[in-house]
N, C-alpha and C positions, 0 to 999 in steps of 0.2 A: 515580428517581434522587435519592438523598439528598445532603445537604450534603457529607459526607465524600467521596462519589464525585465530586462536582463539583470539589472542591478537588484531588483526585488527578488527575482528567482535565485540569484546568488545568495541573498540573505536567507531565503526560505530553505535552501538546500543546506547551507551552513548551520542554520538552526536545527534542522533535522539531524545532522551529523552529531552536533553537540548534545542534543536531546537524547539520542540513542547511546552515546558514550556515557552520559550521566546515568542512564538506566543500567548500563553494565556495572558501573561503580556501586550503585545502590543494591544491585543483586549480590555483588561480592560482599557488601556490608550486611547482607541478609535482611535488608529492608524490603526487597522484592522477592517473592517466592514463586514456586511453580515453574512452568516453562517460560523461557524468554528467548524470542527469535529476533535478532537485530538486523537493521537495514543498511548500515554503512557500506558505501560502494555502489548502491543501486538508486541513489536519490534522484537522478535525472529521469528515471522511468516514471515514478508516480507524479513528480512535479511537471514533467513535460507533457504527459498524457492529460492530466487533469487541468492543466493550463489551457489546453486546446478544447476542453469540454466546458461544462457549466457546473462546477462544484456547488453543492447545495440545491441544485435544480435536478441534475441528472442523478440517477441512482448508482451507487458504487458498492461493490462487494469484493472481498478478497479472502485470502487464507489467513494463517496465523502470524505472518510477518506484517502486521497491520497498523502499527502506531502512526506512521507517517502518512499513510493514505487517509486515515481519519482526520488528522490535523489539517491536511491540505483541503479536505472537504469542508472544514470549518469548525471541527471539534475543538473545544478549549483545551490547550496543552496541559493546563493545570489539572483538569478533570481526567485527562488521559493518564497523567502521572499518578494521580490519586487512585485510579483504578488499578494501576500496577502495584500500588502500595496496599491494595485491598481495603480502601477506605470508603465510607458511606458517600462521600462527595464525588466518587468516581463516575465515569460515564455509564457504567453498568452497576452502580451502587456497591461496588466492591465485590460483587458476586461473580464476575466474569474473568478478571485478570487479563494478562497480556494477550491471550489468544482469542478473546471475546470482547474486543472493543466494539462499541455500537453507539451510533448517534442518529436516531431516526429523524430528529429535527433538521439535520443537515443532509439527510438521505444517504448517510453512510450505513449500509445495511448489514454491517458486521464483518468481523474476521471469524474464520471457522477453523476448528482444529482438525476436522476430518479432511484428509487429502482428497481433492476432487469434489468436495461437498458444494462449493459455490457454483459449479457449472450449471446444474439444473435450476438452482435458485435464481441465478441471473436470467436464465431463459424464462422462468416463471414471472419474474418482475417485468421483463420485456413483453411477455404475453399480456399482462395486466395493463401496461402502458398502451399497447395497441388496441385492446378492447375498449379502453376509456377514451381513446383518440387524443392522447397527450402528445406533446412535442419533446418529452424527455427521452433519454436513451438509458439503457442499462449497460454499465461498464463492469466487466469481470476481470480482475487481475488474477493471474495464475502462475505457478511455477512450472518449469519444463518437465519435472518428474511426475507431476500430477496428470499430465497428458496421457499417461499409460493406464489411467483409470477408465473403466467402462463408461462412467458418467460423462466423460469428455466426448466420446463418440456419439452417445445417445443424445446429448444436449445439442451438439452441433448439427446433427441430422434434423432434429425438431426445429432448431432455430432457422435453418435454411428452408425447410419444408413450409413453415408458417411465416417466413419473411419477417422475423422478429427484429426489433430495433436493439440489438445487443452487440457490443464491442468486446471481444475477448482479447486481452492483452497478456501475452506470455513474457514474463520476466525471466529470461533464460540465463541463469547464473552457472550453468554447466554441471551442477551437482544436485542429486537427490539425496539429501543428508550427506553421506560420505561416498556415494557411488557416482562416478563420472558418467555423463550422459552417453558416451560411446560404449559403455559396458551394459547399459540397460535399455537402450532405445535403438531400434533398427534404422529409423529415419532421423538423422541428427538435426537437420533443419526443420524446426517445428512448423514453420509457416507452410511447408509443403504438405504436411499431413492433412490439411483441411481441404485439399483439392478434391478429395473423394466425395466431399459434400457440396462441391461447387460454390464454395465461399471464397470471395476475394481476400487476398492476404498479402502481407509484405514483411520483410525483415529489415531492421534498422539497428544502427549503433546505439546501444542503450546508455553509453557513457557520455554522449554528446547531447546536451539538452536541446540545443537548437535543431538538431536532426530529429530528435524524438518529437519535438513540438510540430515540426513540419509534417512528419509521417502521421502523427496522431490527428492533426487537423484534417488531413485527407480522409482518414478513417472515420472520424467523428462526423464529418460532413456527409460521407456516404451513408452512414447508419441513420443520421437524423433526417436525411432527405427521403427516407422510406424505401431504400433499396435493399433492406435486409441486413443480415449480420456481416461482420468484418473481423478478421483475425490479424493482429499485429504482434510480431515477435521482436523483442528487444534484447540484444545481446549485452549482458551485463555480468557483474561479478560481486559476490558478497565478500567483504574483507574478513569477517569473523566466521566462526564455525556455524553449522546449521542452527545450533542453539547453544545455550551456556554450558550444556553437558558435553559438547563436542570438542574434542582435543584438537581437531583440525590437522591431524598428523598425516592425512592422506594426500595433501596437496604439496607440490614442490615449492621451494622458496623462489625459484626462478619464475614460476608461473605467477606467484603472488606479486613479485616485483614488476613483472610485465604489466599486470593490470593496475597496480598502484600508480604506474607512470601515466595512466589514462584516467586519473581520478576526475569524476564529473565536476566537482567543485573547483579544483585547481585549473582544469581546462577552461572553464568559463571565467574564472578570476583572471587568468593570464591574458585572455583575449581582451577583457575590459581594461586591464592595465596597459597592454600594448596599444590599444586604441586611444588611450589618454582619458578614459571615462572615470577611472578610479586610480588611486595610488596604493602602494603597499601599506602606507600608513592608514589610509581609509579602511582597507581590509582588516588590518589589525584592530582598529578601533571598533569595527563592526563585530569582530569576533569577541572582543572583550565585553561589549555591550550584551551580546547574546549569552555569554557565560554568566554575567551578572544577573540577567533576567531569569535564567534557568535556576540559578542557586537561590536568589533572593525572593523570587516570586513563585516559581513552579514547584521547586522542591520544598520550600517553606510552606506552601499551601498543602501539599500532600502530607508532610510530616505533622502538621498541626490539625489536620482533619480528623474527625472521630471515626472510630471503627464501627462496623455494623453491629447492631445490638443482638445479643444472643436470643432474646425473646422474639426477634423478627426473622429467625433463621429460615422459616418457610415462606416468607413474603417474596413475591415475584416468582415463586417456583411453580405454582398451579394457577390456572386461569381464575378459579373461583376465589383466589386470594386477592385478586386485582379489582379494586373498586371501580376502575374504569370499564371493566367488563361486567361486573355484577355490583349492583348497589348504587348506580347513578353517580359515579365519581365526578362527573362534569358539573 
């Protein structure tokens, strides 16, 4: 990873942080409704892994904490925000909301509200890739608590048995909603759980994007070379509660301070400053530029976009309503 890449990734992670913080504000203002799960603190995971892959070429699927993964894959941030605002210009036409971001054009195959739901879907995508003989891989992001679902074990067994080109990435933020991992899971180190399926695995510091990138590059190369599945566990931490309805009262302030001292954005920023590649003024200017972009472009687009029409309520709900399936929409 060269200096130019590091500077670009610093901006991408900072943009992700400010984007999610603005989502928080919009939710408080009641401009975003429904469930909202935010990503601050975990930015190095999505950016490090997808930097090592081929976003827009490889297929990516995740759970409901999905905004940043979609944007890193190439989804337009304006359309992602419009989706959160339930507007017609959203990536899912305002019908999906926060937990169902989807951009097939960039091969982001969706965020899913069902815990454990993406596991078999990622395996299915990988099976299709293998049958067609493509060089793409399927990348499945998952949370640590989802690993206790039966679909986790069933999918990994099939992935290994059929040597599928799928990379499972566990963003281990230590909590399943409000339950700490050591109260719910017998094996704390998630990467060890896949040994029963003979799948190679590794654990890495999810707060250090350079370490994430290096570990992810090894994992991606393994999967793309035809050697079958790989499991990568990234130790990370979400700064906010599980969702906007979470009071976050179950975590100690000491634990939160400890993790905030290892903020992925600040760690990379300080390295670049120490090496003389950027200055504090450069970083501040970058931050101000991002804030202006989010407010003047992204939020303005979402707020000025039209709402879905009531007479089109059933559109996209059933296959027979889709002219691309019935009626020669091409």
